[in-house]
DRENSE-667371 format. One record per residue (C-alpha): x, y, z. Coordinates in pm, whole numbers, plus 50000, padded with zeros to 5 digits. Last residue first. Example, Ala and Ser with C-alpha at 12.3 -4.5 7.8 and 13.67 -1.06 7.14 Angstrom:
513674989450714512304955050780
//
This chain:
714675824694008718055808193969719665830894226716835826394474716995788594432720755788694486720365809194804717745785194941719875754594862722945770495020721115776495348719275743195336722315720195327720605686195329723345666395151721335659394834719545692994844722845711694868724375691194588721475697294351721345734494435725085739394385724885720394057722045742793943723985773994036727065760993857725075752093546723495787193547726765806893548727615799393181728255835793076725315855092931724695873693256728235888093232730485897493523727745896693785726505862993660730025848693670730545860394029727185847894153727635813793987731125811094138729745818094484727145790694444729735766694306732075773194600729325768694858728285735494702731935724394700732265733495069729325711795162730465683294938734075681095057734855648694870738535657794843738455657894463735335679794464736995704694698740015708894473737855709094158735675737794294738405759194452740165769894130736975782993971736225798594309739435818894309739195830693947735525839893967736115858194294739025877894146736915888593847733885896494069735525918494332732155926794492733515926594850731195898394955732195878894644735875884694720735225871595072733705839894928736635835194692739185838194971737255813495187737105788494901740825791294825741615787295194739485755895215741205739494919744635749195050743855734495394742605701795243745785695995049748225711295299747565688195592748605654595442751165673595233752995686395544753685723795524757145729495380758165763895502760605767995216758195752694966755585779795041752215765894929750525765995271752135798895364750775815095048747315802295135747595816895485748745850495361745795850895122743465843295415744995871895612744615896095323740975886495290740405891795662742005926295636739715935595348736695921395534737095940095860733465933895959734215922496315733475885796235735765887795930738715898896140738155870296385737775845996095741125856895960742785854196300741615818296344742695809895988746225822096057746385797896352745835767696127748615777995890751045783596178750285748896313751575731596002754355757795978755915749396313759055770796288759425776596664759055814496649756505812896368754295789996575754595813796870753665844796673750835826996496749315814696824749335848197008747805865696709745075839696663744265839997034743855877797040741765878796725739495850296832739245863797186738095897397052735645880796813733905860197085731295836996937730885812397122731605790296818734505810896687735845812697044736365775097030738835779396745740565807496932741075785897241742245757197020744775779496846745915795197176746585760397315748415750996995750725780897030751425773397395752135737797281754855750797051756285774097315756825746697574758365765797867757305740998137755065765298322753955782298001752755748997861750905741598187749145775198180748235770797813746825735997873744635749698151743565777897917742675752797648740605733497899738645764897984738215773797616736965738597545734515740597834733085772697686733045757097337731015726397440729945710997108731205677297239732855667296913734335699796780734595719697103735295693597371737355673897119739665703397045740115710197417740955673397469743625675797200745095705297389744975685697713746785658697519749695680797428749855696797774750005662697937752645648997703754985677897770754335676698144755215639798171754045626698509752805594498353749485599298536749045633098365749555617098024747025590498119744445616798216744985635597889744695602697699741415594797877739795627997787741275624997440739685591397364736475600197548735865630397326736905610997019734045586897093731465608596914732405597296562731045621896303734395639996277736105610496114738575628695889739635653596157740245623896391742965612096152745125641296260745295630596624744885592896578748555584496638748605605696953745585587697096747265554197031750525564397193748835580497493746785549697574749785526897525751845547897767749055548898023748495511698059746495518298378744185488398340741175511198285743075529298010744065496697844740495484097858739255516697701741805514097420740805477897362737165488597334738215516297094740135490796892737065468596879734395494696807736375509896519737565476896372736095482296023736755519696040740405517896139741015489295894739555508195597741555539395679744805519795702744105501995375743475535695211746715550295349748625521595195750675491695313748575484795621747665448395558746915432495895747465395595987750435403296213751355439996244754215448496012757425462296170758455494095988754825504695980753555517195643753955554495582752565588495668754835594495967755775630196072752635645595923750385619396089747725603495869749485570095814750175570796187746575560896254747075526696096750155518696306748415529696627745285509996541747295478896458749355480196777746275488096990744275459496842747155435096879747865445097239744215442997339743835408497185747035394997344746055410397680742655393597663744185360097576746735363197858744025372298107741915342598005744915319598032745815332398380742195330298494741965293398414740345281698090737435257598046734755270198286735415307398252735575304197876732475282097864730505308298058731705335497822730625314497524727155309897674726785347197724727845352897362725315326497261722565345897429723375378197248723685361996903727335363396819728935381596530731125374296231732715396295965733415387795603731465416795455728585393595353727735387995719728125357195937726215347096248727955325196501726965294796708724615280496446726565248596392727545258396038728545292896155730885278396417732525256196158732865286295930734615304896209736975275896269737835273595899738475310995894740795308196192742635279296029743155299895716744245330595910746865312796119746435303096483746585316796835742815314696878742565350796995744925364096728743345342596458739855354096558741055389996530742205383696174739145363196079736895393396136735045404296446731625416796551729725436896814732795452396976734705443097293735875408797175736325386697484733485363497381735625354797080737755335697327735255307997383734465302997016738115303096911738915276897175736015254897070736945259096703740495247496779739275217396977736925207196693733315215296758730625189796827730635197197201729715233497128726625222296942725415201897237726315230097474724225254997277721285231197291721565230197671722265267197716718925276197556717315295097839720525312197943718985346797968716305333698202713735306398190712335276997988715105260997789717675268198062715525248898309715685218498083719405222298056719835224998428717715194498483719985173898263718845139098165715835151397968718035168097711720025136397654716845115597634715325138697375718545135397174718275097397181714575098997096715425118596783717635089596681721355093196627723195076896339722485106396110724515128896339724875162296156721115165196104720515156396468722735184196599721345208396345717835200696468718755207496830720395240396736717455250596518714845241596777716635261397046716825292096821713195288296713711885287197074708915263497082709655254097441712645233397333711515204497550708015205997399709315205197044711575175897140708625156997278706625161996958709605150096752709875119496978706255110696901706775114596526709845092196518709515075396178707765106296042710725128396134713225105795955711115103295643710295140695626713805154395652715515165495972715605203495937712335206495746710635182695990711965203296281710345234796143707085216396080707085205496445707625241496557704745252296332702415226396486703535232796843702965270396817706205289796778707255310297079705445343697120706125375796932704345405997074703485427796773703015465196800702125493196559703675527196633702355562396686704005567997024706945549697176706725546397554705575510297534708955498697411707705462497446711125450897564713125422197418713475443897112712905444596739712085476296546710705474296193710785507496010708805515895698709165540295411706645562195232707675596095365707545612695704709045610896052711315580796025712445565196355716095567096458715725594896718713195572896911715385541596919717755548797207715325567997424712655541097383714865513097515717615488297429716745480397069717805446496934717355453096563716405484796384715315470296050714735499195812712815495895484713285524195239711005544395013712955576494984712415614095009711225614595370714135591795461716645618895368714825645295574714575621595870718355616195867719065653195836716915660696135718415632396339721945644496261721035679896369719595667396697722465643296764725195669096707728245658296505726585662996168727725637795904729475657295629732935641895679731345607695672729965613195324726155610095330725125580295116722215565495311724635540895469726675570295598723535585395747722675552195910726095548896073726045584996200722505580896332723525549296521726505566996677724345596496788721655572996921724205554097136724825517497056724305497597374727125496397632726765465397851725215448397553721545438097547720435466697326723145461297068721455485196820722005460596534721345479596211719765465195896718955486895596716805478095299716965498894982715415525894767713095502094579711095492994890707865476494775709325456894484707405425294574710675406494617711735433794860708645427095072709485390195100713125397195182712195422695449709725397795599712515372195631714785397795800712075408596045711065372896129714655361396178715325391396403712375384196630713005346696639711765338596991715325331597109715285358397373711745368797472709445390697265708985424097093708295433996734707675471496695706275483296361706705518496228705055532095917706035564295737703055574895530700335551295415699025521395611699335496895319702895486595407701745477495758699575450395607702685431195503703955431495862700675417495995700585391295720704085380095817702965377396180699895356896090701925333595869704675328196131705605293896001708965281595882712255297195774714205268595617716105288395354717505313095604717145349295492720535364995422721555391095677720235426095607722515449695409723845476895639727355480295493725905473495149724245507595160727645524095197729065506694891732775515694903734215523794564735085559794641738625551494747739605516994618738085486894783740185468395040742335440694909741015407094795741125371394913743135342994759740605319294911738215329094632740555315894365740885282794552737105279694577736735285494202739525261094121737965233694337734605236294159736285238193819738155205893893735065188594032732845199193737730605228593811726875225093862726455263293877724325259094193727055237794347729685264294271727455290994426726965270694743730725263894758731425301194729729145308295026730665280595240734185292295160733415327895264734345355495024737615372195136736595408495090733825413294833734305442994602735915423494316733135431294070732105394594042732125390394420730095422394473727525410194218727215376894399726685394694734724145418994589722145390994424721905373394761723215337894805720595309894824722375291294548719595285294294717725317694364720905338394355722065321394036718745329693871718855365793989722415370693867721375356893530722245321593428723395307893090725705282893257728615296193052727685331293165727755320693530731075302693486732565333693322731295356593596732845334593863736185333493684736145370993625735435377393994738125352694101740625367393855739905402493977740245392894341743555376094286744195338794306744095323493959
//
């Protein structure tokens, strides 16, 4: 048995045969209940060998069954089906280590925060390696066991020590998605996103771990404002500018607790036999938990070594001693000892993973960097996890601790000449750009299919697989895109940006689209290709308006694109320029410009037979008519648009038509409501509701149900309008859509 279903069924059968509940198996194996449940349901992607082995040991399986379970897990599993993704699981805290030791006063301090009442915020600060994250994660597990946060625990690494920390807008988008907000409904503006985020938290009892904060400005928008939840913020800085928070400065472990930690790692008999050497090792490590763990792991994996032998090795190197007591590389000595244990392949993988531009990586990227197959890459990653040089997550991705990433970079520069480092970086960038371009093309009207030449290690056989890959590797492919732009690889920059053009509409919460299309426009200009430049200036105009919320700048960029398109005689791009100008005019607002731009765009699209663009331009004109009070004419325009979208002769691309038809049907129904044409409105909105629901367009669905309730009530108060009004209210409250919620309440009252 090798498929995901067979593995899940096999695991579930062994658990039932053992007479164990999920909770009992979790306690016996040290694997979280959520992770085991995901494995049984087939949601876990390539469960890690170490994790599956722990479960098999806890089930006390016979050797053959033990091997069969691991073999079934190695078969992997495809991405979850649409709608099956567990957003909360994306931010599940790392598993608490079994040998967490000490910190009783700090754990008591965190527990007491839960009795403060209202939204409570604790800030844990301290030096690198002091165990800030380990404390927060362990405390979260303890509090969860007490049932204090029934609505979930969320862990987000803010990447405060990176060259480019996570921006507040990006963090808010991630957290909103984890809280269940569909990505298409995540507000693009930081202020609006923060308001919606606080409103959701006010209704839930959640625990947030905001790890590795850069500064007050980064973390302030992420703090809850009301409710019964709690946030734990960890940072190297004290974040003294934050108001209304409780603070804990985390110092290194006291000698007694550090000694107890080493005893747990080494075993009581071995530690007792060399008690004096254990004390010396604690002193050499400076009480830093990370240094203690690495040193202890080294000894545990070398039973022939004495503690005194390791103490002697540390004492022999002044640099290592200095690293244990000062600076970002305080623990370089213990890191080096672990690194020297690695196999040659794991050493190479470790070094080159420091090139990854994002915060984490999967086995596929590790295989590209290590120049190996997937199985060998996974084995190397697990070897690194075992030695404490990587952290693993339940989603099959791996990340460095900040200090270990620095150490890995130093080893890369030391072990590999510049030519090899450059080749590895170029290989990574090329792979990420190839995969991202192939994945994005699934959503392009002229493509919409698997790549003719498969990208190594990547399954892109369906649109859902493409979407899953784009989102999982978002930070990495964007980092590769940025590196390519900085290196002047203009053709690759333009190709990737072009492939993501229509997909960007599906990921509107992501703020980096503005940089993508700013850079692609610059690259197109550098290539000296007028057609490319006007195309990407148009995309840039779209991003300035929709992502940057800068409609005036978008109009100006659209006019520059228009002038260039006229200069080279590109009628199609003239039409798109007018469409983007008109779209930005909606947000100014400027009705005259909307009407003028819509008319110019539709005429040009019709002239060149671009029916995908023609449909978009018709909407601009319709909204211009509506904004001037010409409702009958606006309605006629929307009906013309819907007819164009369904005209088989014109053949609008299916990837565009589905969502456009749903929106047109809604807009038609809403205008019919405003005009009092209740029978027509009821018919239109009855058709719109299932279309919008199937597409996951929650905001538009709520509007459609509210309009339908009004139409049905006007036609006959005894008709079943109330369920639609109630559903509109429920949806609007759930997604924080106050305008629709207020109207639904008034209707129901």
